[in-house]
Structure formats: C-alpha cells, structure tokens
N, C-alpha and C positions, 0 to 999 in steps of 0.2 A: 324112768323113774323121777317120781316127783320132788322135790324140795320144797313145794310151799305149806304152810298151816297156816290154817286161818280160824282167829279163835275171838272170842265176843267177850270183850274187858266192860267194865263198868270204872270208870274215872271222875273223880270230883275235881273240879278246877274254879278258880275265881278269877277274877277280873273288875278292873276299876277304870273311869272314864270319866269327860266331862260331857257326854252323852250317852244315851241307852245303847247305840250303835258302837259308840268305842268299846263301852263295857263289856258287850258281848262278844266283840270281835277281840279285845284283849284276852276275855277268859277262852274262848273258842283256839287261841292262836297257843294256849299252853299245853292244851292236848298233844298236841307233836312232842314238846318237850319233855313232857311225861313219859310219851309211849319209847322215846329214844332214849332214855336211862336205862329202861325196862328190857329191850331187845336189842340186837346187832343191827340186823338188817329188815327193814321194813320195805313193802312194796306199795300198800295201800292201808290209809287210814279210812274208814267211813263209818262217818257217826249215823246210829241208825235211830237210838232218843234221845230227846234232850228232857232234864226233869229240874226247873227253878227249885232251889232249895232254899234260898235267901236274895231277895232284890230290896235292896235301900238306895234310898233317893237323902243326899243330904245337900241343904241350903242355910245358906248366911247370908248375912248382907256386910258388904267390904265398901270401903269408902277412903278414898285419896286425902291423907294426908289429915285424917280422923274426922272432917266434916263435908270436906267437898265429892261431888259426884258420885249417889249413893249407887250400887248395883247389887243384885243377887246373884249368888255364884250358885251355882249347883253341881253336883258331882254325884256318878253312880256308883255301885259296887253291888255285882252279882257272882252268886255260888251257885254254880250247875253242878247235877249229877249226869254223864254223860254215859250213853252207852255206844261203844264205840266196837266197831267190826275189823279186826287185825289179822293182814296178810302181811308173814312173814316170811323169810326164806333159812333154814333151818341149815347152818352150814357145819352141822355134824354130821348129816348124811351124804355132804358133797365129798367125794373120790378127786383128789387132784393125785396130777401125775406129774412125777419131778423131773426137770431137764436141768442138764450142767450145761450151760454155757461160756463163751468167752467175755470177758468185761466190755459190753458195748462203748462205754469211756475211755477206754484205755488208748493207750500209744503202743502201735507197733515199733519193735527195734529191730532191726535188721540185725541177722545173726552173720555175724565176718568170720569165716573160717579162714584159718591159715594155711597157707599152702606152701612149704619149703621146698 
C-alpha cells in the first residue's frame, strides 16, 4: 500500500537581502514555510523551474553624522514564481492499530493483602 502522493505546485515567494545571493536564498527559504502551511507531512520539496517575476536593486548614499564617510548602500529584492514537485504522505490512507498499555511513567505500588 503506497501512502505517498506527488504533485506539482506553483508557489510565489519573495526575499530581501544585502546581496543578490542573500535575496535569492531568502526567497527560496520561504518555499518550505509556505508548503508546510498547506500540507501535514512532507517528504520532499524539489524545485523544478524558477521564474523571476520582479528583481529590484535599491541604492542610496549613507553618511556618518550627515557629512563624514559617505558610502553607497545597496539592497536587493526578488519575487519568484517557483514550480515545485512536492511528495507528501497521505495520513488518511494510513491505518493505525490500537493497543492499550500500562503507563510507562507510572509508579508500581505493591498490593498489600490482609491475612487474618
């Protein structure tokens, strides 16, 4: 009996960072978070295709105490549409057997029998 289900899903994610690599890593890290909200037990998440919807580079000049040490700061923002193969476990198809056991953390108290 196979309880695995494989499906292809399109997910839109976005990420920010101080470099291009950080922005893409931030966006791709969001895939797992979004997929965990939709499914209970995920075995594998495999990106198949990545499409860049929006890529923005923002730059501005920053100065220390308004006058000293000017430098240009750059931030990156990406929005991606990712096609993902998701393999999940269908919990509804799993049959569980029920067993009744004694409490493993309980304390066994000896039974005192009265003999007259």
